[in-house]
C-alpha positions as CSV (number, residue, x, y, z in Angstrom):
1,M,0.0,0.0,0.0
2,S,1.3,3.5,-0.9
3,H,0.6,6.7,0.9
4,S,0.5,10.3,-0.4
5,V,0.3,13.7,1.3
6,V,-2.4,16.3,0.2
7,G,-0.8,19.6,-0.7
8,K,-1.7,23.0,-2.2
9,W,-1.5,23.5,-5.9
10,G,-2.6,27.1,-6.6
11,K,-6.1,27.5,-5.1
12,N,-6.7,23.7,-5.3
13,L,-5.5,20.7,-3.3
14,A,-3.4,18.1,-5.0
15,I,-2.5,14.5,-4.4
16,R,0.6,13.0,-6.0
17,V,0.1,9.5,-7.4
18,P,3.0,7.2,-6.4
19,T,4.9,5.6,-9.3
20,D,4.0,2.1,-8.3
21,V,0.3,2.9,-8.2
22,A,0.4,4.8,-11.5
23,R,2.1,1.8,-13.2
24,A,-0.3,-0.7,-11.7
25,A,-3.2,1.3,-13.0
26,G,-1.6,2.1,-16.4
27,L,-2.0,5.8,-15.6
28,M,0.0,8.1,-17.9
29,D,1.2,11.7,-17.5
30,G,-1.5,14.1,-18.9
31,E,-4.3,11.4,-18.9
32,K,-7.7,12.7,-17.8
33,V,-9.4,11.1,-14.9
34,Q,-12.8,11.4,-13.3
35,I,-12.9,12.2,-9.5
36,E,-15.9,11.9,-7.3
37,T,-16.7,11.1,-3.7
38,Q,-18.5,8.0,-2.4
39,D,-19.4,7.6,1.2
40,G,-16.7,10.1,2.3
41,D,-14.0,8.4,0.1
42,I,-12.3,9.8,-3.0
43,V,-12.7,7.7,-6.1
44,V,-10.5,8.3,-9.1
45,R,-11.4,6.6,-12.4
46,R,-9.5,6.5,-15.6
47,L,-11.8,7.7,-18.5
48,A,-9.9,5.6,-21.0
49,F,-10.7,2.5,-18.9
50,R,-14.5,3.4,-19.0
51,A,-14.4,3.9,-22.7
52,Q,-12.8,0.5,-23.1
53,A,-15.5,-1.1,-21.0
54,R,-18.2,0.7,-23.1
55,E,-16.6,-0.7,-26.3
56,Q,-16.6,-4.2,-24.8
57,A,-20.2,-3.9,-23.8
58,A,-21.2,-2.7,-27.3
59,A,-19.3,-5.6,-28.9
60,A,-21.1,-8.1,-26.6
61,A,-24.5,-6.5,-27.4
62,E,-23.8,-6.8,-31.2
63,E,-22.9,-10.5,-30.7
64,I,-26.2,-11.1,-28.8
65,I,-28.2,-9.4,-31.5
66,A,-26.4,-11.4,-34.2
67,E,-27.3,-14.7,-32.3
68,S,-30.9,-13.6,-31.5
69,S,-32.2,-15.1,-34.7
70,A,-31.2,-18.5,-33.5
71,H,-32.9,-18.0,-30.1
72,P,-36.4,-16.5,-30.7
73,L,-38.6,-15.6,-27.7
74,G,-41.9,-16.8,-29.1
75,D,-43.1,-14.4,-31.8
76,I,-40.6,-11.7,-30.8
77,S,-36.8,-11.6,-31.2
78,I,-34.2,-10.1,-28.9
79,A,-33.6,-7.4,-31.6
80,D,-37.3,-6.5,-31.5
81,L,-37.3,-6.2,-27.7
82,I,-34.2,-3.9,-27.8
83,S,-35.8,-1.8,-30.5
84,E,-39.1,-1.6,-28.5
85,G,-37.1,-0.6,-25.4
86,R,-35.5,2.3,-27.3
87,R,-38.9,3.7,-28.3
88,G,-40.3,3.5,-24.8
């Protein structure tokens, strides 16, 4: 476990990310991150990681839709259900 000290940076507070933590997370200099609080804790998320997760989810959805013709749900297909959900 690494530790950091909160310091002033202009009018803001700053936390330095230790090298071992940055390497483990794949964090790069200049990379944008999302910062929020949850139950009093500070949560830092890499935006690139979230974009990758969205791409993987989209690819999985495409695969499900492509397979839906082989697995109909009575008179309605998965693609029809998805399309209906977008309208509603």
